VOBA-529324 format. One line per 8 residues: for each residue x, y, z of N, C-alpha, C, CB. Coordinates in Angstrom, 2 decimals, always signed. Each point is the difference from the previous one (the first is absolute). Glycine has a CB too. Layout:
% VOBA-529324
X,Y,Z,X,Y,Z,X,Y,Z,X,Y,Z  ...
//
This chain:
% VOBA-529324
-14.98,+55.59,+2.31,-1.08,+0.98,+0.64,-0.19,-0.70,+1.41,-1.39,+0.81,-2.36  +1.09,+0.11,+3.08,-0.26,-0.32,+1.59,-1.52,-0.59,-0.01,+1.65,+2.12,+1.12  -1.71,-3.17,-0.14,-1.44,-0.57,+0.31,-0.90,+1.00,+0.63,+0.95,-2.23,+0.34  -2.19,+2.33,-0.60,-0.97,+0.92,+0.56,-0.83,-1.01,+0.76,-0.01,+1.91,-1.87  -0.40,-1.61,+3.21,-0.67,-0.63,+0.88,-1.04,+1.10,+0.50,+1.96,-1.73,+0.53  -3.27,+1.17,-0.40,-1.14,+0.71,+0.47,-0.72,-0.63,+0.95,-0.11,+0.95,-1.91  -0.15,-0.58,+3.18,-0.84,-0.47,+0.99,-1.25,+0.58,-0.28,+1.72,-0.31,+1.63  -2.85,-0.24,-1.62,-1.38,+0.43,-0.42,-1.06,-0.59,+0.76,+0.80,+0.28,-2.14
-1.80,+0.24,+2.00,-1.47,-0.52,+0.49,-0.93,-0.15,-1.05,+0.24,+1.12,+2.05  -1.44,-1.72,-1.98,-0.96,-0.18,-0.93,-0.70,+1.41,-0.37,-0.27,-2.44,+0.90  +0.01,+2.99,+0.08,-0.93,+1.35,-0.16,+0.81,+1.24,+0.11,-1.98,-1.13,+1.06  +3.16,+1.26,-1.47,+0.80,+1.08,+0.12,+0.21,+0.85,-1.32,+1.01,-1.32,+1.84  -1.78,+2.44,-1.84,+0.18,+0.80,-1.31,+1.38,+0.52,-0.37,-2.26,+0.66,+0.41  +3.08,-0.45,+0.65,+1.30,+0.45,-0.18,+0.96,-1.14,-0.48,-0.49,+1.76,+1.77  +0.17,-2.87,-1.24,+0.64,-1.34,-0.64,-0.16,-0.15,-1.58,-0.56,-1.18,+2.26  -0.81,+1.38,-2.54,-0.27,-0.04,-1.43,+0.60,+0.95,-0.81,-1.87,-0.86,+0.58
+1.93,+2.05,-0.16,+0.77,+1.25,-0.72,+1.40,-0.26,-0.21,-1.46,+1.60,+1.07  +2.08,-2.33,+0.05,+1.40,-0.22,-0.26,+0.33,-1.04,-0.91,+0.32,+0.79,+2.06  -1.15,-1.80,-2.03,+0.01,-1.09,-0.98,-0.14,+0.42,-1.34,-0.86,-1.35,+1.58  -0.29,+2.35,-1.86,-0.10,+0.59,-1.29,+1.11,+0.91,-0.49,-2.28,-0.20,+0.47  +2.93,+0.91,+0.36,+1.13,+0.81,-0.19,+1.16,-0.71,-0.61,-0.77,+1.29,+1.84  +1.11,-2.42,-1.09,+1.16,-1.12,-0.41,-0.42,-0.60,-1.29,+0.62,-0.69,+2.45  -1.97,+0.17,-2.66,-0.36,-0.65,-1.07,+0.04,+0.95,-1.34,-1.36,-1.53,+1.64  +0.92,+2.77,-1.58,+0.10,+1.04,-1.12,+1.54,+0.32,-0.28,-2.36,+1.08,+0.72
+3.29,-1.26,+0.10,+1.26,+0.17,-0.08,+0.49,-1.26,-0.65,+0.10,+1.59,+1.93  -0.97,-2.66,-2.07,+0.68,-1.47,-0.53,+0.76,-0.66,+1.00,+0.28,+0.81,-2.23  -0.47,-0.39,+3.54,+1.01,-0.73,+0.93,-0.81,-1.14,+0.87,+1.57,+2.30,+0.21  -0.78,-3.56,-0.08,-0.70,-1.03,+0.58,+0.30,+0.17,+1.72,+0.21,-1.64,-2.43  -1.04,+1.06,+2.97,+0.10,-0.08,+1.51,-0.31,-1.15,+0.68,-0.45,+2.05,-0.10  +0.82,-2.39,+1.33,-0.60,-1.12,+0.82,-0.91,+0.68,+0.96,+2.01,-1.57,-0.19  -3.19,+0.88,+0.46,-0.85,+0.46,+0.91,-0.13,-0.76,+1.15,-0.99,+0.91,-1.67  +0.89,-0.45,+2.83,-0.39,-0.71,+1.27,-1.31,+0.63,+0.51,+2.47,-0.52,+0.63
-3.53,-0.15,-0.80,-1.40,+0.43,+0.55,+0.12,-0.58,+1.45,-1.52,-0.08,-2.36  +1.45,+1.19,+3.33,+0.10,-0.51,+1.38,-1.35,-0.38,+0.51,+1.97,+1.42,+0.41  -3.06,-1.33,-1.33,-1.41,-0.42,+0.37,+0.05,-1.59,-0.20,-1.27,+2.35,-0.81  +2.28,-2.94,+0.15,-0.20,-1.39,-0.49,+0.53,-0.91,+1.03,+0.17,+0.65,-2.38  +0.61,-0.33,+3.37,+0.17,-1.00,+1.13,+0.42,+0.68,+1.25,+0.63,-1.76,-1.59  -1.02,+1.08,+2.65,+0.32,+0.72,+1.38,+1.52,+0.14,+0.22,-2.14,-1.00,+1.05  +2.42,+2.08,-0.46,+1.36,+0.49,+0.28,+0.79,+0.74,-0.93,-0.05,-1.73,+1.22  -0.55,+1.94,-2.48,+0.69,+0.61,-0.97,+0.26,+1.46,+0.28,-0.93,-1.65,-1.48
-0.25,+2.22,+2.22,-0.12,+1.32,+0.18,+1.30,+0.47,+1.08,-2.84,-0.20,-0.53  +3.02,-0.82,+1.69,+0.90,+0.08,+0.80,+1.26,-0.06,-0.48,-1.43,-0.69,+1.29  +1.88,-0.29,-2.28,+1.30,-0.06,-0.75,+0.12,+1.27,-0.50,-0.01,-2.33,-0.63  -0.91,+2.94,-0.26,+0.24,+1.17,-0.66,+0.28,+1.24,+1.04,-1.49,-1.00,-1.94  +0.92,+1.06,+3.02,+0.16,+1.14,+0.99,+1.37,-0.31,+0.62,-2.61,+0.39,+0.56  +3.09,-1.40,-0.48,+1.46,-0.42,+0.60,+0.98,+0.49,-0.97,-0.74,-2.17,+1.18  +0.47,+1.83,-2.47,+1.01,+0.45,-1.12,-0.14,+1.59,-0.25,-0.18,-2.44,-1.23  -0.93,+2.97,+1.12,-0.18,+1.31,-0.35,-0.15,+1.01,+1.08,-0.90,-0.94,-1.89
+0.74,+0.64,+3.21,-0.30,+0.83,+1.04,-1.36,+0.84,-0.18,+2.53,+0.04,+0.37  -3.31,-0.37,-1.57,-1.42,+0.58,-0.24,-1.03,-0.97,+0.01,+0.92,+1.67,-1.30  -2.02,-1.19,+1.44,-1.23,-0.87,+0.02,-0.92,+0.10,-1.15,+0.14,+0.20,+2.32  +0.02,+0.90,-3.15,-0.84,+0.32,-1.16,+0.52,-0.74,-1.05,-0.58,+2.20,+0.69  -0.38,-2.31,-1.83,+0.43,-0.45,-1.28,-0.40,+0.88,-1.05,-0.07,-2.16,+0.76  +0.59,+2.26,-1.69,+1.15,-1.08,-0.55,+1.49,+0.47,+0.70,-1.35,-0.39,-2.64  +2.24,-0.50,+2.62,+1.26,+0.12,+0.43,+0.82,-0.49,-1.04,-0.60,-0.14,+2.28  +1.43,+0.89,-2.80,+0.54,-0.53,-1.37,+1.70,+0.11,+0.15,-2.36,+0.91,-1.57
+2.94,-2.05,+1.15,+1.42,-0.01,-0.10,+0.40,-0.16,-1.44,+0.20,-0.94,+2.29  +0.97,+1.56,-2.55,+0.64,-0.08,-1.12,+1.49,-0.48,+0.30,-1.60,+1.80,-0.98  +1.86,-3.16,+0.61,+1.19,-0.56,+0.61,-0.14,-0.01,+1.57,+1.41,+0.83,-2.03  -0.37,-0.28,+2.54,+0.17,+0.11,+1.53,-0.61,+1.49,+0.48,+2.34,-1.65,-0.05  -2.57,+2.41,-0.91,-0.54,+1.42,+0.42,-1.50,+0.08,+0.31,+1.76,+0.96,-1.47  -2.06,-0.51,+2.60,-1.41,+0.02,+0.38,-0.64,+1.38,-0.49,+0.50,-1.58,+2.10  -1.09,+1.68,-3.21,-0.61,+1.02,-0.57,-0.99,+0.72,+1.04,+0.34,-1.22,-2.25  -1.32,+0.32,+2.82,-1.00,+0.64,+0.66,-1.25,-0.38,-0.61,+1.43,+1.78,+0.62
-2.35,-1.00,-0.44,-1.55,-0.16,-0.50,+0.14,+0.53,-1.56,-1.40,+0.56,+2.60  +0.16,-0.49,-3.00,-0.42,+0.55,-1.45,+0.53,+1.34,-0.17,-2.13,-1.27,-0.05  +1.94,+2.13,+1.00,+0.44,+1.54,-0.04,+1.54,+0.18,-0.23,-1.92,+0.58,+1.67  +2.73,-1.54,-1.09,+1.39,+0.04,-0.22,+0.33,-0.51,-1.37,+0.38,-0.25,+2.40  -1.13,-0.75,-2.89,+0.19,-0.55,-1.37,-0.28,+0.96,-0.87,-0.52,-2.11,+0.55  -0.75,+2.75,-0.39,-0.28,+0.92,-1.07,+0.94,+1.15,+0.01,-2.33,-0.66,+0.07  +2.88,+1.12,+1.03,+0.88,+1.20,+0.08,+1.39,-0.46,-0.71,-1.16,+0.97,+2.34  +1.59,-2.23,-2.19,+1.11,-0.35,-0.80,-0.19,+0.00,-1.41,+0.63,-1.20,+1.76
-1.89,+0.83,-2.15,-0.31,-0.11,-1.40,-0.09,+1.41,-0.59,-1.21,-2.20,+0.37  +0.59,+3.12,+0.26,-0.10,+1.38,-0.51,+1.31,+0.61,-0.06,-2.19,+0.23,+0.89  +3.12,-0.46,+0.14,+1.05,+0.77,-0.15,+1.25,-0.80,-0.61,-1.00,+1.40,+1.91  +0.46,-2.22,-2.90,+1.04,-1.01,-0.76,+1.05,-0.49,+0.69,-0.42,+1.07,-1.81  +0.09,-1.71,+3.17,+0.89,-0.61,+0.69,-0.14,-1.47,+0.10,+0.15,+2.03,+1.05  -1.27,-2.46,-1.48,-0.19,-1.47,+0.03,+0.73,-0.86,-0.74,-1.89,+0.57,+0.44  +2.28,-0.05,-1.76,+0.84,-0.87,-0.80,+1.54,-0.25,+0.69,-1.42,+0.95,-2.17  +1.80,+0.01,+3.00,+1.29,+0.00,+0.64,-0.02,-1.30,+1.01,+0.28,+2.77,-0.23
-1.38,-3.08,+0.99,-0.09,-1.08,+0.80,-0.20,-1.27,-0.56,-0.70,+1.47,+1.37  +0.33,-1.46,-2.71,-0.24,-1.29,-0.78,+1.29,-0.44,-0.56,-2.34,+0.62,-0.62
//
């Protein structure tokens, strides 16, 4: 199974929804809370070319945010990435 990584913040409802979707599916993930340390947002922006959260990776594939994760799940394509 591919590793799942989520960049998140403390007060982000879309981050919460993404994590709950993964948890409902029984999937574990690593989380980088960009509020926890100076420079993490910049690191995320360099990697993803985006400044909004969540930013989700499955393996080396950049899913994007919650809407893209939700669409993959609804279209039954999430399992293909795992």
